[in-house]
N, C-alpha and C positions, 0 to 999 in steps of 0.2 A: 760410379762405373770407373775401376783400376784402371790405368792406361794399356795395361798389358790384356784389357778385353777388349778398347776398343777394335771398330771395326773401321775404321779409317786411319791412317799415318799418324802418330802425334807429331810435336813441335819437333827440329832439332837445332838442338841450341850448343852454348862452347860442352855444358857438362853431361850431352847427349856424346859430345866427339870423348871426350874424356872414358865414358863409358868402353865406347867402342875400343879405345885403346886398350885399357884392362882389360878387357874382354877378350883382345886377342893375345894378349900377351898371359894370363889366365890360360887358355887353351892350351897355347902353345905348351904352357909346359905341362900339362895335365896329359898332356897326347903323347907325349916322349917318355912321360914317367907310366899312364897307365897301359902303351905301348910294349914299352918291356917290363912289367910286371906279369902280362898275357902271355909274354911268349912260350913258359913252363905248359900253360892250358893247351896251348893252339898243337903245343907239340905232344901232348899224352891225347886230345879227341880231335885234331884234323882240322875237318872244314867243321864240324860242329864247335868244336871250341872256337875257331876263330870267329865264329861268328856269336856267338855271348860273348866275348869280351869286343866286339863291334855294336852289340845291340848297348854295352854298358858304359863302351866311350859314346854315341850319339846320344844318349838319354843324358848321360851328363853336360857333353857339349849346351844341345835344347835348353836343360836347364839353366846353363851359366847364361844363356842369350837372353834369357827371361829374368834374372838375378839382375844382371847388370844391364843390358838396354830395352830392358823392359817388352820384348817383341815372343810372342807366344807361335801358334801354329793351328788353326781351328782342324781337323780332321773330316770330313764326308765322305757317307758311299761306305761300301766293304771292301777291304784291302783284299784283295787273291790272297789263297795257302799253297794253290797248289804250281804245277810247273804254264809258265805261262811267257806271254812277253810284257809289258810295262811299259807305253808307249805317254809319254810325259812333256808339256812344255814345261820349260826348263828357262830360269829368269834371274836364279841367285844359288847364292852356299844354301839358306834356306832351304829354297825346296828339296833339293841332295836331304838334307839330311831330314825333313821331313816324311817323305818318300821311304826312304831308310832305313826309319824309324818303323814306320807301318808295317812294312813286310817282313816276314820272320826268317827266309831266307835268300835275303837280298843280294844281286851281285850285278854287278854294271857292265855294257862293252865300253874301254876306255882308252884312250892316246895308249901305247906305248910306252910313252916316256915317263907317265905318270905313274906306272909300272915297279919304275927304277928309284922312283923316292923312297930315302931309306926309312924305315920301318913301316910306314901307313902304305909304302909300295908293295912289301912280303904282306901284310894283311889283307891287301884286296886280291892278291894272289892265293892267299887262301883261304878266303871266300868265295871262291870261285869266278873274278872278275876277268871276262877276257879283252885279253887287247889285239886292239886293232892297227892295221900301220896302214895310213890313210893316202896313202902313195899307192897304194897296190887296185885301188878302185874297186871292182867288183871282183876280182880275184878275192879281196880281203872277205869279201861278204860272205863267198861263197864258204871259204876257210871255216869264216864262223860257225855256219849253219853245219858242216858237218861236224866240230867240237861240240857243237849244242845236240843233234843228234846222238853224237857216241853219248855225252852226260846222261842226256834221257835214256840211253839204255843199259845205263850204269847206277852211279848213286842219286840220279836225279839233277834236273838242273834249278827249279827254284823258280824264283821271280826275277825276269833279266827287263836289267831297267838301259832305255834306248831314249836319247833326243833327237824323236826326227828332222827337228831343225839344223842338230849337229853343234849346238850350239847357244851361251846361255842370248836373253834377246830383252831389248826393254818393254816395259809397260807397254803395249799398243802397240809392236812393233810385228810384222809377219813375214819369216822367209818360209822359202819355198823349199817342201820338204823333201831329202833328200830318201831314195830307193829305198834305203837299208832296211827297216821295218818291213816292206812288203817284200822282198827278196827274202829277209830271215823266213818270217811267215810262208811261203809259198815252198823253204827249204826244210819245214819244220812241221808244219800243218801245227802250231800250237796258236793258241787265241791268242788275244789282245786287249788288254784293258787300257782305256787312255784315261789322263788324268787331264784336270785342267788345274791352273793354279791363279792366285794373284800375286804371290809372293813380292813380287819385284819392286812392289810397290813401298815396301818395309824394308827390305835388304836390296840396295844397289847392286847392278849387273858386279862393281867389282869391287863390293865388300863394302866399301868406306862409308859410312855416315846414314847408320841404322838406325831409325824409327821405331819410335813403340806402336804398339797394336798387337792382334788380334787376324796374323794371315790366313787363307784358306787354301787348303787343297783339296781335291775333290776326285776322289777315282767314280769313274762312267761306266753307265752299261759295257760289257763286253761284244768286241765286234765277235766272231764265230768265221770257219774258213768258207764259208757260202759263199762272199761277193770273190770276185773276181782281182786280179790284183789291182788293175788299172781303178777300177768301183769303191777298193778297199779302201785306195791312198787320198783319194777324196772324201770319203767317209770320213777318215781318219784327221784330217785336217779341217772337216767342216766340225765336229764333236768337239774336239780340242780349241780353236780358234775360238768358238760362239763361247762355249762354256767358259771359258777363261774372263773372255771380255765382258759377260756376266760377272762371274765373281768381282773383277776389277771396278767395275761399274757398282758393286754394293761398296764399294771400298769407296768408291766415291772420284775415281778416277774416271775423265773424260778426255778421249784421244782427241 
């Protein structure tokens, strides 16, 4: 079995660290070149063009991760294609890539500062990512709800990816879920697709020391609008955390 297909994280030696470095150098150059080359397509086709460029870039980065570091990502479950909220466990950069690559019209709620990053911030805006000012608290979430409803009435929302814990977590770490997913669901009536991951076992939280092997992200059954908010948040947390623990146990992790 190839190291890329191993369900458990492989060894981390000097060669793997060198490949980590080469990966980041490779991707840095490719990001700049692909971003600049894609500008005419975005100018001609707007959001559709931006999504095409983003899909090519994400696929390229996943390919580079496989070639340099021997890490791949298995997809389980059925990715949604219509307007919805995708609420995922977030452990590392790899689960962002794999999740975004699986969704045809992905967009994120992201910190306003990220939208100001040259090239990539512009693409994030063009594909429909929604900036959030965390200092505004619930007012920010209400503004996001209004933005989502406006898009749904116009060009459509796509698959809005949010991380209920609000940040990356280490394998085995659980944080209290923030109110954002429940607030947006209540304001929009959108179905919610939970996602479990074990990618943090292969790709560390801070991105250095990536191990070879096959990570997994899994789309779980949809949570519909029938649950009240408190029950919904409890169900969301249980599904994501328990299934992420299951995936990590499959990969040999013990808390």
